[in-house]
C-alpha positions as a Markdown table, in Angstrom:
| # | Residue | x | y | z |
|---|---|---|---|---|
| 1 | Met | 100.9 | 118.5 | 94.9 |
| 2 | Ala | 101.4 | 115.5 | 97.2 |
| 3 | Tyr | 100.5 | 115.0 | 100.9 |
| 4 | Asp | 102.0 | 117.1 | 103.6 |
| 5 | Glu | 105.3 | 115.5 | 104.7 |
| 6 | Tyr | 105.5 | 117.6 | 107.8 |
| 7 | Leu | 102.1 | 116.2 | 109.0 |
| 8 | Ala | 103.3 | 112.7 | 108.1 |
| 9 | Asp | 106.4 | 113.2 | 110.3 |
| 10 | Arg | 104.2 | 114.5 | 113.2 |
| 11 | Ile | 102.0 | 111.4 | 112.9 |
| 12 | Arg | 105.0 | 109.1 | 112.8 |
| 13 | Gln | 106.6 | 110.8 | 115.9 |
| 14 | Gln | 103.4 | 110.6 | 117.9 |
| 15 | Leu | 102.7 | 106.9 | 117.0 |
| 16 | Lys | 106.3 | 106.1 | 118.1 |
| 17 | Glu | 105.8 | 108.0 | 121.3 |
| 18 | Lys | 102.5 | 106.1 | 121.9 |
| 19 | Arg | 104.5 | 102.8 | 121.3 |
| 20 | Thr | 102.2 | 101.9 | 118.4 |
| 21 | Ala | 103.6 | 99.7 | 115.7 |
| 22 | Phe | 102.5 | 100.9 | 112.3 |
| 23 | Thr | 103.1 | 100.5 | 108.6 |
| 24 | Glu | 102.6 | 103.1 | 105.8 |
| 25 | Leu | 100.9 | 102.8 | 102.5 |
| 26 | Lys | 101.0 | 105.5 | 99.8 |
| 27 | Met | 97.8 | 105.6 | 97.9 |
| 28 | Met | 96.1 | 108.1 | 95.5 |
| 29 | Gly | 98.5 | 111.0 | 96.3 |
| 30 | Gly | 97.9 | 110.4 | 100.0 |
| 31 | Leu | 99.4 | 108.4 | 102.8 |
| 32 | Cys | 97.7 | 105.8 | 105.0 |
| 33 | Phe | 98.9 | 104.6 | 108.4 |
| 34 | Lys | 98.0 | 101.1 | 109.3 |
| 35 | Val | 98.0 | 99.2 | 112.6 |
| 36 | Asp | 97.5 | 95.5 | 112.8 |
| 37 | Asn | 96.9 | 95.6 | 109.0 |
| 38 | Lys | 93.9 | 97.9 | 109.4 |
| 39 | Met | 93.7 | 101.6 | 108.4 |
| 40 | Leu | 94.3 | 103.8 | 111.4 |
| 41 | Cys | 94.5 | 107.3 | 109.8 |
| 42 | Gly | 95.9 | 109.0 | 106.8 |
| 43 | Ile | 96.6 | 112.2 | 105.0 |
| 44 | His | 94.5 | 113.3 | 102.0 |
| 45 | Leu | 95.0 | 116.3 | 99.8 |
| 46 | Asp | 91.5 | 117.4 | 99.1 |
| 47 | Lys | 91.1 | 119.4 | 95.9 |
| 48 | Lys | 87.6 | 120.6 | 96.9 |
| 49 | Tyr | 88.7 | 121.8 | 100.3 |
| 50 | Gly | 92.1 | 123.0 | 99.0 |
| 51 | Asp | 94.3 | 121.6 | 101.8 |
| 52 | Asn | 95.6 | 118.5 | 103.5 |
| 53 | Leu | 93.1 | 116.8 | 105.6 |
| 54 | Leu | 93.6 | 114.1 | 108.3 |
| 55 | Met | 91.6 | 111.0 | 107.6 |
| 56 | Ala | 90.6 | 109.5 | 110.9 |
| 57 | Arg | 89.0 | 106.0 | 111.4 |
| 58 | Ile | 87.2 | 106.6 | 114.7 |
| 59 | Gly | 84.3 | 104.2 | 114.5 |
| 60 | Glu | 80.6 | 104.7 | 114.5 |
| 61 | Ala | 80.2 | 105.0 | 118.3 |
| 62 | Val | 81.8 | 108.5 | 118.4 |
| 63 | Tyr | 81.2 | 109.5 | 114.8 |
| 64 | Glu | 78.2 | 111.7 | 115.2 |
| 65 | Ala | 79.5 | 113.6 | 118.2 |
| 66 | Glu | 82.9 | 114.3 | 116.5 |
| 67 | Leu | 81.3 | 115.3 | 113.3 |
| 68 | Asp | 79.5 | 118.1 | 115.1 |
| 69 | Lys | 82.9 | 119.8 | 115.7 |
| 70 | Pro | 83.6 | 122.7 | 113.2 |
| 71 | Glu | 87.0 | 121.2 | 112.2 |
| 72 | Cys | 85.4 | 117.9 | 111.1 |
| 73 | Leu | 83.9 | 116.9 | 107.7 |
| 74 | Pro | 82.3 | 113.6 | 106.6 |
| 75 | Met | 84.7 | 111.4 | 104.7 |
| 76 | Asp | 83.1 | 111.4 | 101.3 |
| 77 | Phe | 85.0 | 110.1 | 98.3 |
| 78 | Thr | 82.1 | 108.8 | 96.3 |
| 79 | Gly | 79.1 | 111.0 | 97.1 |
| 80 | Arg | 78.2 | 108.8 | 100.1 |
| 81 | Pro | 79.9 | 109.5 | 103.5 |
| 82 | Met | 81.7 | 106.6 | 105.1 |
| 83 | Lys | 80.3 | 106.1 | 108.6 |
| 84 | Gly | 83.0 | 105.8 | 111.2 |
| 85 | Tyr | 85.5 | 107.8 | 109.1 |
| 86 | Ile | 86.0 | 111.6 | 109.2 |
| 87 | Phe | 88.2 | 114.2 | 107.7 |
| 88 | Val | 89.8 | 116.7 | 110.1 |
| 89 | Thr | 90.7 | 120.1 | 108.7 |
| 90 | Pro | 94.1 | 121.7 | 109.6 |
| 91 | Asp | 92.5 | 123.8 | 112.4 |
| 92 | Gly | 91.7 | 120.5 | 114.2 |
| 93 | Phe | 95.3 | 119.1 | 114.2 |
| 94 | Asp | 97.3 | 122.3 | 114.5 |
| 95 | Thr | 98.8 | 121.6 | 117.9 |
| 96 | Asp | 100.4 | 118.4 | 119.0 |
| 97 | Asp | 97.7 | 117.9 | 121.6 |
| 98 | Asp | 95.0 | 118.3 | 118.9 |
| 99 | Leu | 96.8 | 115.7 | 116.7 |
| 100 | Ser | 97.2 | 113.4 | 119.7 |
| 101 | Tyr | 93.5 | 113.6 | 120.5 |
| 102 | Trp | 92.6 | 112.3 | 117.0 |
| 103 | Leu | 95.3 | 109.6 | 117.0 |
| 104 | Asp | 94.1 | 108.4 | 120.4 |
| 105 | Leu | 90.5 | 108.0 | 119.0 |
| 106 | Cys | 91.9 | 106.1 | 116.1 |
| 107 | Ile | 94.0 | 103.8 | 118.2 |
| 108 | Ala | 91.1 | 103.2 | 120.6 |
| 109 | Phe | 88.9 | 102.1 | 117.7 |
| 110 | Asn | 91.5 | 100.0 | 115.9 |
| 111 | Pro | 91.0 | 96.7 | 117.9 |
| 112 | Leu | 87.3 | 96.9 | 117.0 |
| 113 | Ala | 87.9 | 97.6 | 113.3 |
| 114 | Lys | 87.6 | 94.9 | 110.7 |
| 115 | Ala | 90.6 | 94.4 | 108.3 |
| 116 | Ser | 90.0 | 94.6 | 104.6 |
| 117 | Lys | 89.8 | 91.3 | 102.9 |
| 118 | Pro | 93.0 | 90.4 | 101.1 |
| 119 | Lys | 92.7 | 90.8 | 97.4 |
| 120 | Lys | 92.9 | 87.6 | 95.3 |
| 121 | Lys | 95.7 | 87.4 | 92.8 |
| 122 | Lys | 94.5 | 87.4 | 89.2 |
| 123 | Ala | 95.3 | 84.3 | 87.2 |
| 124 | Lys | 97.6 | 84.8 | 84.3 |
């Protein structure tokens, strides 16, 4: 099962309404939305949770406060949570206002975020 296309469409629509230029990158069965070549948010089908989760890059300044909300989970792929990133369960982005809240947090943090280093091409 792949990521939720309906959620992807909702994210696209809201980013367009917010006049935010973005790109998309499919990765590991999910979808990542990038702004200024930096991860903004994404959709992840979590097998352990059993549903699509919104990945939100919100930064460490608001991380702890947001993580206290019942609809938030630490973003943990490797057994070690990634500070500044959270998963939001479907209850947390059910309405357009809820989704807008998370996207606004992601967009506010994006200028402060560091871009990933470009990967070096392997010599043949």
